[in-house]
gemmi code that builds the backbone of each chain (N, CA, C; Angstrom):
import gemmi

chains = {
    "A": [
        ("MET", (32.346, 80.484, 142.777), (31.988, 79.164, 143.230), (30.524, 78.543, 142.785)),
        ("ALA", (29.530, 79.632, 142.921), (27.961, 79.589, 142.447), (27.476, 80.910, 142.275)),
        ("CYS", (28.267, 81.745, 141.847), (27.789, 83.480, 141.542), (26.567, 83.559, 140.685)),
        ("PHE", (27.004, 82.449, 139.567), (25.895, 82.462, 138.501), (24.477, 81.885, 138.948)),
        ("LEU", (24.337, 81.727, 140.363), (23.174, 81.400, 140.726), (21.892, 82.656, 140.843)),
        ("VAL", (22.921, 83.532, 141.334), (21.993, 84.942, 141.367), (21.142, 85.366, 140.252)),
        ("PRO", (22.129, 85.842, 139.098), (21.245, 86.029, 137.922), (20.447, 84.979, 137.367)),
        ("ALA", (20.667, 83.886, 137.451), (19.838, 82.696, 137.094), (18.314, 82.899, 137.779)),
        ("ALA", (18.681, 83.173, 139.185), (17.494, 83.094, 139.921), (16.512, 84.409, 139.402)),
        ("GLU", (17.285, 85.491, 139.182), (16.648, 86.682, 138.539), (16.111, 86.296, 137.115)),
        ("ALA", (16.787, 85.467, 136.201), (16.150, 85.094, 135.336), (14.849, 84.384, 135.082)),
        ("VAL", (14.731, 83.377, 136.267), (13.650, 82.688, 136.758), (12.350, 83.598, 136.971)),
        ("VAL", (12.447, 84.816, 137.697), (11.579, 85.699, 137.825), (11.441, 86.625, 136.757)),
        ("THR", (12.184, 87.165, 135.942), (11.897, 87.965, 134.926), (11.024, 87.098, 133.501)),
        ("THR", (11.588, 85.659, 133.411), (10.953, 84.642, 132.739), (9.183, 84.818, 133.115)),
        ("ILE", (9.248, 84.215, 134.456), (7.669, 84.445, 135.007), (6.877, 85.976, 134.674)),
        ("ALA", (7.775, 86.953, 135.084), (6.914, 88.010, 134.645), (6.489, 88.246, 133.103)),
        ("ASN", (7.596, 87.876, 132.543), (7.350, 88.101, 131.229), (6.286, 87.198, 130.328)),
        ("LYS", (5.836, 86.090, 131.250), (4.960, 85.015, 130.508), (3.691, 85.878, 131.038)),
        ("VAL", (3.590, 86.262, 132.231), (2.201, 86.887, 133.009), (1.912, 87.929, 131.588)),
        ("MET", (2.907, 88.869, 131.911), (3.000, 90.235, 131.215), (2.250, 89.723, 129.695)),
        ("LYS", (2.833, 88.935, 128.853), (2.817, 88.444, 127.551), (0.932, 88.071, 127.812)),
        ("SER", (0.708, 87.250, 128.451), (-0.976, 86.852, 128.615), (-1.532, 88.357, 128.543)),
        ("LYS", (-1.461, 89.072, 129.564), (-2.181, 90.349, 129.603), (-2.064, 91.197, 128.555)),
        ("GLU", (-0.769, 91.373, 127.900), (-0.997, 91.841, 126.539), (-2.139, 91.526, 125.350)),
        ("ALA", (-1.946, 89.899, 125.438), (-2.772, 89.394, 124.515), (-4.151, 89.555, 124.498)),
        ("LYS", (-4.463, 89.729, 126.170), (-6.347, 90.018, 126.554), (-6.369, 91.300, 125.941)),
        ("GLU", (-5.468, 92.349, 125.816), (-5.724, 93.683, 126.025), (-5.797, 93.905, 124.374)),
        ("ALA", (-4.742, 93.140, 123.578), (-4.821, 93.365, 122.145), (-6.312, 92.720, 121.827)),
        ("SER", (-6.643, 91.648, 121.941), (-8.315, 91.272, 121.551), (-9.119, 92.387, 121.833)),
        ("VAL", (-8.971, 93.377, 122.932), (-10.143, 93.908, 123.737), (-10.180, 95.199, 122.855)),
        ("ASN", (-8.856, 95.526, 122.688), (-8.747, 96.874, 121.619), (-8.218, 96.978, 120.475)),
        ("ILE", (-8.790, 95.518, 119.596), (-8.232, 95.389, 118.378), (-8.800, 96.436, 117.305)),
        ("GLU", (-9.950, 97.317, 117.528), (-10.117, 98.080, 116.679), (-9.270, 99.563, 116.690)),
        ("ASN", (-9.029, 99.815, 117.960), (-8.011, 100.813, 118.507), (-6.622, 100.655, 117.670)),
        ("VAL", (-6.343, 99.293, 117.241), (-4.982, 98.833, 116.910), (-5.169, 99.061, 115.385)),
        ("HIS", (-6.321, 98.703, 114.807), (-6.439, 99.085, 113.397), (-6.257, 100.544, 112.968)),
        ("GLU", (-6.951, 101.108, 114.127), (-6.984, 102.665, 113.658), (-5.486, 103.189, 114.047)),
        ("GLU", (-4.963, 102.913, 114.710), (-3.725, 103.583, 115.310), (-2.274, 102.482, 114.954)),
        ("GLY", (-2.821, 101.831, 113.779), (-1.579, 101.048, 113.622), (-0.302, 101.299, 113.087)),
        ("HIS", (0.049, 102.312, 112.898), (1.294, 102.780, 112.647), (1.982, 103.110, 113.975)),
        ("SER", (1.451, 104.048, 114.538), (2.084, 104.298, 116.135), (2.186, 102.936, 117.003)),
        ("VAL", (1.269, 101.925, 116.992), (1.484, 100.875, 117.884), (2.493, 100.242, 117.322)),
        ("GLU", (2.737, 100.120, 116.066), (3.867, 99.003, 115.750), (5.137, 99.523, 115.681)),
        ("SER", (5.559, 101.178, 115.500), (6.645, 101.727, 115.848), (7.005, 101.371, 117.357)),
        ("LYS", (6.264, 101.046, 118.356), (6.407, 101.316, 119.730), (6.817, 99.750, 119.960)),
        ("ILE", (7.973, 99.384, 120.890), (8.360, 98.111, 120.944), (7.823, 97.840, 122.318)),
        ("LYS", (6.985, 96.588, 122.291), (6.451, 96.200, 123.568), (7.260, 95.953, 124.837)),
        ("PHE", (7.287, 96.233, 125.672), (7.999, 95.914, 127.254), (8.032, 94.500, 127.272)),
        ("THR", (7.239, 93.434, 126.653), (7.458, 92.194, 127.024), (8.880, 91.972, 125.889)),
        ("THR", (8.818, 92.404, 125.058), (9.837, 92.131, 124.063), (11.293, 93.006, 124.805)),
        ("LYS", (11.360, 94.023, 125.452), (12.198, 94.406, 125.878), (12.647, 93.548, 127.307)),
        ("LEU", (11.826, 93.115, 128.073), (11.923, 92.185, 129.023), (12.271, 90.697, 128.485)),
        ("GLY", (12.360, 90.317, 127.443), (13.008, 89.396, 126.848), (14.211, 89.600, 126.641)),
        ("TRP", (14.683, 90.701, 126.317), (16.341, 90.986, 126.190), (16.659, 90.474, 127.692)),
        ("LEU", (16.227, 91.189, 128.453), (17.099, 90.578, 129.862), (16.901, 89.242, 130.024)),
        ("ASN", (15.829, 88.517, 129.740), (15.734, 86.972, 129.686), (16.838, 86.141, 128.969)),
        ("LYS", (17.267, 86.807, 127.971), (18.182, 86.231, 126.899), (19.680, 86.724, 127.730)),
        ("LEU", (19.804, 87.894, 127.967), (21.280, 88.192, 128.367), (21.242, 87.352, 130.301)),
        ("LEU", (20.521, 87.109, 130.848), (20.397, 86.627, 132.238), (20.683, 85.032, 131.937)),
        ("TRP", (19.671, 84.579, 131.217), (19.834, 83.049, 130.931), (21.003, 82.640, 130.338)),
        ("GLY", (21.477, 83.453, 128.999), (22.738, 82.953, 128.471), (23.763, 83.010, 129.258)),
        ("GLY", (24.244, 84.169, 130.006), (24.894, 84.612, 130.827), (25.127, 83.508, 131.707)),
        ("SER", (24.011, 83.230, 132.256), (24.261, 82.105, 133.416), (24.538, 80.865, 132.964)),
        ("ALA", (23.977, 80.616, 131.766), (24.261, 79.127, 130.947), (25.829, 78.876, 130.789)),
        ("LEU", (26.475, 80.270, 130.348), (28.014, 79.894, 129.946), (28.489, 79.923, 131.258)),
        ("LEU", (27.997, 80.571, 132.278), (28.983, 80.549, 133.459), (28.934, 79.245, 134.210)),
        ("ALA", (27.487, 78.556, 133.981), (27.579, 77.351, 134.620), (28.447, 76.691, 134.351)),
        ("PHE", (28.625, 76.454, 132.905), (29.566, 75.839, 132.418), (31.257, 75.757, 132.611)),
        ("GLU", (31.140, 77.385, 132.885), (32.742, 77.382, 133.552), (32.892, 76.884, 135.090)),
        ("HIS", (32.107, 77.059, 135.938), (31.830, 76.363, 137.160), (31.829, 74.841, 136.979)),
        ("LEU", (31.390, 74.159, 136.057), (31.436, 73.116, 135.657), (33.004, 72.420, 135.516)),
        ("TRP", (33.651, 73.037, 134.439), (34.770, 73.009, 133.938), (35.718, 73.239, 135.030)),
        ("HIS", (35.600, 74.176, 136.009), (36.656, 74.293, 137.166), (36.259, 73.278, 138.234)),
        ("GLY", (35.195, 72.884, 138.484), (35.099, 71.732, 139.277), (34.092, 72.058, 140.350)),
        ("GLU", (33.779, 73.696, 140.198), (33.085, 74.014, 141.464), (31.207, 73.710, 141.274)),
        ("VAL", (31.077, 73.176, 140.033), (29.653, 72.450, 140.239), (29.702, 71.142, 139.598)),
        ("VAL", (28.869, 70.262, 140.035), (28.766, 68.623, 139.658), (27.759, 68.229, 139.278)),
        ("PRO", (27.251, 67.329, 138.230), (26.163, 66.798, 137.639), (25.133, 65.917, 138.495)),
        ("PHE", (25.688, 65.934, 139.871), (25.173, 65.059, 140.643), (24.953, 66.047, 142.313)),
        ("PHE", (24.054, 65.104, 143.171), (23.751, 65.681, 144.248), (24.813, 66.125, 145.285)),
        ("PRO", (25.242, 67.025, 145.955), (24.344, 68.161, 145.955), (24.391, 69.353, 145.131)),
        ("PHE", (25.241, 69.000, 144.111), (25.417, 70.089, 142.638), (26.788, 70.832, 142.969)),
        ("LEU", (26.725, 71.159, 144.523), (27.993, 72.320, 144.503), (28.734, 71.683, 145.129)),
        ("THR", (30.343, 71.694, 144.828), (30.972, 71.066, 145.636), (31.473, 72.086, 147.116)),
        ("ALA", (31.190, 73.326, 147.086), (31.193, 74.006, 148.351), (30.337, 73.428, 149.491)),
        ("VAL", (29.268, 72.726, 148.979), (28.580, 72.471, 150.088), (29.077, 71.043, 150.508)),
        ("GLN", (29.643, 70.124, 149.686), (30.179, 68.919, 150.157), (31.391, 69.414, 151.331)),
        ("GLU", (31.882, 69.999, 150.923), (33.438, 70.464, 151.580), (33.210, 70.996, 152.775)),
        ("GLY", (32.428, 71.305, 153.234), (31.560, 71.783, 154.627), (31.345, 73.266, 154.616)),
        ("GLN", (31.338, 73.588, 156.348), (30.627, 74.850, 156.996), (31.419, 75.913, 156.135)),
        ("GLU", (32.585, 76.059, 156.056), (33.788, 76.959, 155.722), (33.454, 77.314, 154.355)),
        ("ALA", (33.633, 76.369, 153.668), (33.555, 76.548, 152.080), (31.907, 77.095, 152.014)),
        ("THR", (30.848, 76.564, 152.342), (29.827, 76.983, 152.045), (29.211, 78.482, 152.427)),
        ("THR", (30.030, 78.675, 153.508), (29.946, 80.231, 154.021), (30.829, 81.231, 153.101)),
        ("GLU", (31.681, 80.596, 152.488), (32.681, 81.196, 151.503), (31.590, 81.679, 150.162)),
        ("MET", (31.007, 80.445, 149.599), (30.229, 80.342, 148.665), (29.095, 81.514, 148.641)),
        ("LEU", (28.596, 81.234, 149.913), (27.237, 82.421, 149.796), (27.761, 83.840, 150.006)),
        ("SER", (29.314, 83.863, 150.542), (29.547, 85.492, 150.516), (29.814, 85.732, 149.236)),
        ("GLU", (30.414, 85.039, 148.592), (30.581, 85.169, 147.235), (29.185, 85.227, 146.054)),
        ("MET", (28.277, 84.658, 146.343), (27.126, 84.969, 145.858), (26.237, 86.252, 146.090)),
        ("GLY", (26.656, 86.550, 147.453), (26.290, 87.914, 147.777), (26.756, 89.094, 147.396)),
        ("THR", (28.360, 88.723, 147.001), (29.073, 90.112, 146.665), (29.146, 89.784, 145.047)),
        ("VAL", (29.736, 88.845, 144.329), (29.961, 88.889, 142.681), (28.696, 88.583, 142.309)),
        ("GLY", (27.913, 87.793, 142.730), (26.402, 87.200, 141.892), (25.781, 88.229, 141.818)),
        ("VAL", (25.465, 89.034, 143.361), (24.425, 90.194, 143.365), (24.961, 91.164, 142.284)),
        ("THR", (26.171, 91.513, 142.259), (26.798, 92.507, 141.539), (26.766, 92.409, 139.744)),
        ("MET", (26.932, 91.037, 139.709), (26.332, 90.298, 138.341), (25.095, 90.968, 137.992)),
        ("ALA", (24.114, 90.367, 138.858), (22.628, 90.267, 138.437), (22.445, 91.671, 138.152)),
        ("LEU", (22.929, 92.797, 138.787), (22.669, 94.399, 138.781), (23.330, 95.287, 137.920)),
        ("ALA", (24.922, 94.575, 137.403), (25.480, 94.755, 136.088), (24.432, 94.725, 134.937)),
        ("VAL", (24.128, 93.283, 134.948), (23.235, 93.112, 133.668), (22.031, 93.752, 133.541)),
        ("THR", (21.419, 94.221, 134.680), (19.961, 94.673, 134.942), (20.204, 96.287, 134.312)),
        ("ALA", (21.643, 96.802, 134.797), (21.444, 98.299, 134.497), (21.884, 98.488, 132.943)),
        ("ILE", (22.825, 97.610, 132.639), (23.027, 97.609, 131.030), (21.658, 97.362, 130.362)),
        ("TRP", (20.974, 96.383, 130.598), (19.310, 96.408, 130.033), (18.636, 97.513, 130.166)),
        ("GLY", (18.586, 98.463, 131.403), (17.868, 99.486, 131.827), (18.457, 100.619, 130.738)),
        ("GLY", (19.923, 100.474, 130.573), (20.168, 101.451, 129.482), (19.575, 101.080, 128.142)),
        ("MET", (19.470, 99.895, 127.659), (19.215, 99.432, 126.271), (17.585, 99.965, 126.350)),
        ("VAL", (16.681, 99.946, 127.319), (15.232, 100.231, 127.257), (15.524, 101.625, 126.910)),
        ("ALA", (16.393, 102.465, 127.886), (16.244, 103.929, 127.709), (16.608, 104.695, 126.299)),
        ("VAL", (17.875, 103.699, 125.772), (18.197, 103.995, 124.424), (16.908, 103.929, 123.271)),
        ("SER", (16.483, 102.594, 123.412), (15.164, 102.335, 122.390), (14.349, 103.356, 122.482)),
        ("SER", (13.800, 103.789, 123.870), (12.528, 104.689, 124.212), (12.975, 105.786, 123.482)),
        ("VAL", (14.130, 106.543, 123.567), (14.628, 107.593, 122.900), (14.156, 107.546, 121.346)),
        ("ILE", (14.825, 106.432, 120.928), (14.736, 105.877, 119.599), (13.457, 106.395, 119.023)),
        ("SER", (12.487, 105.170, 119.512), (11.118, 105.402, 118.897), (10.298, 106.531, 119.285)),
        ("LYS", (10.663, 107.154, 120.534), (10.044, 108.693, 120.600), (10.452, 109.699, 119.045)),
        ("ARG", (11.660, 109.648, 118.949), (12.335, 110.244, 118.272), (11.682, 109.805, 116.886)),
        ("LYS", (11.518, 108.605, 116.387), (10.972, 108.245, 115.396), (9.384, 108.567, 115.048)),
        ("ALA", (8.511, 108.720, 116.044), (7.251, 108.994, 115.984), (7.220, 110.385, 115.926)),
        ("LYS", (8.174, 111.453, 116.527), (7.924, 112.828, 116.080), (8.347, 112.997, 114.980)),
        ("GLU", (9.523, 112.468, 114.062), (9.663, 112.345, 112.866), (8.403, 112.528, 112.023)),
        ("THR", (7.750, 111.050, 112.432), (6.450, 110.485, 111.389), (5.682, 111.460, 111.632)),
        ("ASN", (5.178, 112.111, 113.264), (4.095, 113.064, 113.139), (4.644, 114.521, 112.249)),
        ("GLU", (5.571, 114.698, 112.265), (6.205, 116.219, 111.460), (5.939, 115.777, 110.111)),
        ("SER", (6.457, 114.812, 109.697), (6.000, 114.722, 108.297), (4.813, 114.662, 107.715)),
        ("GLU", (4.007, 113.762, 108.401), (2.293, 113.510, 108.339), (1.657, 115.090, 108.378)),
        ("ALA", (2.171, 115.790, 109.272), (1.707, 117.409, 109.664), (2.149, 118.244, 108.317)),
    ],
    "B": [
        ("MET", (41.161, 85.383, 129.968), (41.222, 84.650, 128.374), (39.897, 84.180, 128.187)),
        ("THR", (39.255, 83.717, 129.345), (37.661, 83.478, 128.850), (37.048, 85.112, 128.758)),
        ("LEU", (37.141, 85.938, 129.165), (36.262, 87.212, 129.168), (36.574, 87.721, 127.590)),
        ("LEU", (38.273, 87.399, 127.244), (38.400, 88.319, 126.127), (37.737, 87.293, 125.011)),
        ("VAL", (37.543, 86.002, 125.065), (37.248, 84.996, 123.922), (35.759, 85.552, 123.910)),
        ("ALA", (34.918, 85.440, 125.026), (33.870, 85.822, 125.079), (33.199, 87.454, 124.689)),
        ("VAL", (34.169, 88.314, 124.994), (34.036, 89.554, 124.460), (34.105, 89.681, 122.761)),
        ("PHE", (35.291, 88.711, 122.380), (35.008, 88.696, 120.695), (34.045, 88.210, 120.325)),
        ("ALA", (33.463, 86.974, 120.842), (32.073, 86.679, 120.278), (31.008, 87.438, 120.100)),
        ("ALA", (30.901, 88.098, 121.186), (29.874, 89.058, 121.421), (30.140, 90.081, 120.006)),
        ("ILE", (31.401, 90.643, 120.167), (31.363, 91.812, 119.440), (31.245, 91.108, 117.683)),
        ("ILE", (31.683, 90.200, 117.416), (31.315, 89.490, 115.821), (29.976, 89.136, 115.974)),
        ("SER", (29.369, 88.702, 117.031), (28.143, 88.490, 116.841), (27.143, 89.879, 116.326)),
        ("THR", (27.371, 90.540, 116.995), (26.985, 92.113, 117.232), (26.956, 92.506, 115.644)),
        ("ILE", (28.197, 92.300, 114.985), (28.588, 93.148, 113.665), (27.715, 92.383, 112.902)),
        ("ILE", (27.393, 90.867, 112.996), (26.814, 90.045, 112.056), (25.133, 90.894, 112.038)),
        ("TRP", (24.899, 91.072, 113.312), (23.576, 91.449, 113.782), (23.020, 92.651, 113.098)),
        ("TYR", (24.480, 93.791, 113.282), (24.005, 95.132, 112.449), (23.987, 95.007, 111.042)),
        ("LYS", (25.042, 94.150, 110.582), (25.053, 94.249, 109.308), (23.902, 94.030, 108.466)),
        ("GLY", (22.806, 93.146, 109.424), (21.324, 93.174, 109.202), (21.175, 92.005, 108.164)),
        ("SER", (21.745, 90.910, 109.246), (21.795, 89.542, 108.369), (20.276, 89.407, 108.458)),
        ("ASP", (19.697, 87.872, 108.025), (18.342, 87.766, 108.020), (17.817, 87.545, 109.286)),
        ("LYS", (16.682, 88.346, 109.801), (16.146, 88.450, 110.925), (15.599, 87.240, 111.535)),
        ("ASP", (15.567, 86.397, 110.611), (14.799, 84.977, 110.939), (15.687, 84.107, 111.483)),
        ("MET", (17.307, 84.608, 111.344), (18.304, 83.622, 112.027), (18.362, 83.888, 113.393)),
        ("GLN", (17.841, 84.792, 114.117), (17.626, 84.895, 115.634), (19.237, 85.486, 116.078)),
        ("ILE", (19.856, 85.933, 115.127), (21.350, 86.741, 115.639), (21.205, 87.531, 116.861)),
        ("GLY", (20.152, 88.062, 116.628), (20.127, 88.860, 118.169), (20.192, 88.068, 119.740)),
        ("THR", (19.771, 87.003, 119.207), (19.791, 85.943, 120.476), (20.973, 85.624, 120.810)),
        ("LEU", (21.622, 85.451, 119.882), (22.996, 84.785, 120.140), (23.809, 86.047, 120.706)),
        ("CYS", (23.777, 87.293, 120.211), (24.487, 88.559, 120.676), (24.217, 88.490, 122.290)),
        ("LEU", (23.009, 88.826, 122.596), (22.535, 88.545, 123.968), (23.271, 87.722, 124.899)),
        ("ILE", (23.364, 86.410, 124.587), (23.752, 85.156, 125.167), (25.320, 85.662, 125.353)),
        ("TYR", (25.970, 85.852, 124.375), (27.646, 86.198, 124.809), (27.466, 87.792, 125.438)),
        ("TRP", (26.707, 88.417, 124.981), (26.970, 90.162, 126.029), (26.514, 89.937, 127.534)),
        ("GLY", (25.583, 88.608, 127.832), (25.534, 88.594, 128.849), (26.407, 87.421, 129.883)),
        ("ALA", (26.954, 86.628, 129.219), (28.374, 85.994, 129.748), (29.476, 87.097, 130.153)),
        ("SER", (29.550, 87.974, 128.973), (30.647, 88.818, 129.193), (30.777, 89.629, 129.943)),
        ("ILE", (29.109, 90.486, 130.194), (29.125, 91.290, 131.348), (29.627, 90.565, 132.811)),
        ("MET", (28.824, 89.375, 132.843), (29.265, 88.369, 133.934), (30.454, 88.133, 134.284)),
        ("TRP", (31.185, 87.737, 133.279), (32.859, 87.634, 133.503), (33.642, 88.986, 133.679)),
        ("PHE", (32.727, 90.029, 133.217), (33.567, 91.431, 133.629), (33.529, 91.638, 134.824)),
        ("VAL", (32.586, 91.451, 135.663), (32.143, 91.608, 137.045), (33.431, 90.811, 137.726)),
        ("ASP", (33.291, 89.516, 137.157), (34.385, 88.697, 138.080), (35.562, 89.276, 137.877)),
        ("PHE", (36.065, 89.438, 136.763), (37.124, 90.256, 136.468), (37.506, 91.225, 137.645)),
        ("ILE", (36.489, 92.185, 137.959), (36.928, 93.435, 138.513), (36.987, 92.815, 140.098)),
        ("PHE", (36.192, 91.955, 140.270), (36.642, 91.424, 141.851), (37.683, 90.411, 141.863)),
        ("GLU", (38.222, 89.603, 140.916), (39.644, 89.372, 141.065), (40.836, 90.349, 140.728)),
        ("TYR", (40.462, 91.472, 139.605), (41.467, 92.205, 139.713), (41.947, 93.331, 141.125)),
        ("ALA", (40.807, 93.136, 141.803), (40.690, 93.933, 143.179), (41.472, 93.075, 144.177)),
        ("GLU", (41.548, 91.980, 144.024), (41.987, 90.685, 144.975), (43.708, 90.746, 144.427)),
        ("LEU", (43.786, 90.324, 143.177), (44.980, 90.105, 142.601), (46.405, 91.781, 142.325)),
        ("GLY", (45.240, 92.400, 141.749), (46.333, 93.658, 141.654), (46.612, 93.089, 139.829)),
        ("ALA", (48.065, 93.416, 139.733), (48.237, 93.561, 138.217), (48.828, 92.125, 137.891)),
        ("GLU", (48.981, 91.369, 138.944), (49.368, 90.013, 139.203), (48.004, 89.089, 138.213)),
        ("TYR", (47.166, 89.979, 138.343), (45.682, 89.249, 136.988), (46.108, 88.925, 135.728)),
        ("PHE", (47.285, 89.891, 135.482), (47.375, 90.169, 133.724), (48.669, 89.425, 133.604)),
        ("THR", (49.444, 88.629, 134.323), (50.409, 87.357, 134.252), (50.127, 86.330, 134.546)),
        ("PRO", (48.946, 85.485, 133.983), (49.089, 84.166, 134.521), (49.744, 83.425, 134.168)),
        ("ALA", (50.030, 82.051, 134.655), (51.050, 81.285, 133.942), (50.445, 80.481, 132.397)),
        ("PRO", (51.482, 80.262, 131.668), (51.162, 79.786, 130.202), (49.955, 78.793, 130.613)),
        ("ALA", (50.297, 77.758, 131.435), (49.407, 76.677, 131.416), (48.028, 77.153, 131.690)),
        ("ASP", (47.818, 78.110, 132.653), (46.415, 78.487, 133.044), (45.979, 79.424, 131.686)),
        ("MET", (46.530, 79.913, 131.058), (46.198, 80.452, 130.158), (45.702, 79.965, 128.956)),
        ("LEU", (46.282, 78.760, 128.729), (45.899, 77.935, 127.727), (44.486, 77.245, 128.076)),
        ("ASN", (44.335, 76.954, 129.167), (43.466, 76.168, 130.067), (41.898, 77.404, 129.621)),
        ("ASP", (42.561, 78.570, 130.004), (41.254, 79.473, 129.919), (40.940, 79.556, 128.148)),
        ("PHE", (42.025, 79.836, 127.606), (41.652, 79.664, 126.210), (40.692, 78.635, 125.677)),
        ("TYR", (40.979, 77.653, 126.277), (40.239, 76.121, 125.869), (39.000, 76.583, 126.326)),
        ("LEU", (38.800, 76.809, 127.537), (37.355, 77.322, 128.187), (36.570, 78.228, 127.311)),
        ("GLY", (37.206, 79.028, 126.972), (36.627, 80.363, 126.257), (35.901, 79.825, 125.138)),
        ("ILE", (36.865, 78.794, 124.326), (36.360, 78.560, 123.111), (35.536, 77.344, 123.037)),
        ("SER", (35.515, 76.562, 124.207), (34.304, 75.913, 124.549), (32.911, 76.758, 124.939)),
        ("VAL", (33.200, 77.620, 125.826), (31.871, 78.296, 125.883), (31.346, 79.072, 124.825)),
        ("VAL", (31.888, 79.336, 123.499), (31.871, 79.973, 122.417), (30.983, 78.770, 121.582)),
        ("ALA", (31.416, 77.770, 121.645), (30.863, 76.855, 120.932), (29.441, 76.213, 121.899)),
        ("LEU", (29.509, 76.261, 123.010), (27.951, 75.962, 123.815), (27.162, 77.168, 123.324)),
        ("GLY", (27.374, 78.438, 123.635), (26.708, 79.527, 123.078), (25.817, 79.454, 121.414)),
        ("LEU", (26.607, 78.854, 120.692), (26.642, 78.600, 119.366), (25.462, 77.406, 119.363)),
        ("LEU", (25.530, 76.409, 120.031), (24.958, 75.256, 120.260), (23.364, 75.446, 120.920)),
        ("ILE", (23.263, 76.409, 121.913), (22.048, 77.041, 122.689), (21.375, 77.696, 121.546)),
        ("TRP", (21.817, 78.539, 120.827), (21.364, 79.338, 119.632), (20.925, 78.639, 118.677)),
        ("LEU", (21.560, 77.564, 118.499), (21.081, 76.527, 117.303), (19.793, 75.740, 117.920)),
        ("VAL", (19.965, 75.496, 119.217), (18.534, 74.605, 119.527), (17.608, 75.474, 119.646)),
        ("ILE", (17.668, 77.027, 119.631), (16.628, 78.007, 120.014), (16.208, 77.830, 118.642)),
        ("LEU", (17.145, 78.120, 118.037), (16.653, 78.387, 116.019), (15.823, 77.242, 115.569)),
        ("LEU", (16.246, 76.084, 115.850), (15.419, 75.029, 115.395), (13.994, 74.674, 115.880)),
        ("ILE", (14.055, 74.964, 117.364), (12.818, 74.776, 117.959), (12.017, 76.303, 117.489)),
        ("LYS", (12.228, 77.135, 117.676), (11.504, 78.371, 116.865), (11.080, 78.028, 115.443)),
        ("ASP", (11.987, 77.636, 115.046), (11.784, 77.258, 113.429), (11.278, 78.243, 112.627)),
        ("PRO", (11.862, 79.692, 112.603), (10.682, 81.078, 111.988), (10.837, 80.541, 110.473)),
        ("LYS", (11.622, 79.947, 109.686), (11.298, 79.600, 108.553), (10.705, 78.609, 108.031)),
        ("GLY", (10.037, 77.894, 109.044), (9.514, 76.376, 108.926), (10.128, 75.419, 107.967)),
        ("THR", (11.454, 75.303, 108.223), (12.437, 74.939, 107.310), (12.383, 72.789, 107.962)),
        ("VAL", (12.449, 73.114, 109.464), (12.143, 71.580, 110.255), (10.812, 71.590, 110.210)),
        ("LYS", (9.907, 71.894, 110.323), (8.519, 71.490, 110.080), (8.424, 70.662, 108.451)),
        ("ALA", (8.617, 71.471, 107.537), (8.551, 71.368, 105.937), (9.325, 70.076, 106.001)),
        ("ALA", (10.478, 69.790, 106.830), (11.107, 68.664, 106.558), (10.824, 67.431, 107.201)),
        ("LEU", (9.785, 67.465, 108.185), (9.435, 66.721, 109.106), (8.105, 65.957, 108.311)),
        ("LEU", (7.387, 67.005, 107.709), (6.369, 66.848, 106.757), (6.563, 66.022, 105.435)),
        ("ARG", (7.644, 66.486, 105.018), (8.015, 65.732, 103.910), (8.412, 64.470, 103.934)),
        ("GLN", (8.838, 63.986, 105.258), (9.232, 62.442, 105.606), (8.204, 61.597, 105.664)),
        ("ARG", (7.129, 62.120, 105.832), (5.747, 61.463, 106.066), (5.481, 61.024, 105.059)),
    ],
}
model = gemmi.Model(1)
for chain_id, residues in chains.items():
    chain = gemmi.Chain(chain_id)
    for i, (resn, *xyz) in enumerate(residues, 1):
        res = gemmi.Residue()
        res.name, res.seqid = resn, gemmi.SeqId(i, " ")
        for name, pos in zip(("N", "CA", "C"), xyz):
            atom = gemmi.Atom()
            atom.name, atom.element = name, gemmi.Element(name[0])
            atom.pos, atom.b_iso = gemmi.Position(*pos), 0.0
            res.add_atom(atom)
        chain.add_residue(res)
    model.add_chain(chain)
structure = gemmi.Structure()
structure.add_model(model)
structure.setup_entities()
């Protein structure tokens, strides 16, 4: 009914967090620019957290957009106020919609976040392994 | 059916990404769009399966056709979103160069 709204809301939060973190990273980069030049190799091999958060943003925004289209297709979302047909249909339909958002929507958001967590963990392991190999070959 | 079409789109785009296509083409973004939708539809499938059971796998032909049509439309929308992102980011500077040439 409107389950995509939950991951979409999460996407809004993660996008704002990403913007804030990016501006902080830019400030830190300008302060530590000399260190970056000295340790350029190790800094470049590590993926920034904002890049990783960008993956989550794309997963959430992409998924929500395509699901929103599916809801539009099935007539559950309309391009005019109040946008959700369940709201027009009365209290019972609204309750059902909220219940679906609380179950299916929340599970969708959690599943996407869990899979992203797995991606982050795998990329961390790979970059650590790569750094270890580089250090060993240099030594 | 929509889930299946989305998963196939995600797999194909991931193979293209893995083959190391031009990084400037933002294929990774396209993969994440389709995987995001696939995960969400998979969750939806689990809930529907819990409700309908094996009946879920025997849809009426008309419903199946409608779902397939929806799946194809969703893939087209995903491609459209990716294309807009690509043209806005313009990593190769092609759009910028074309606009400057017209001036």
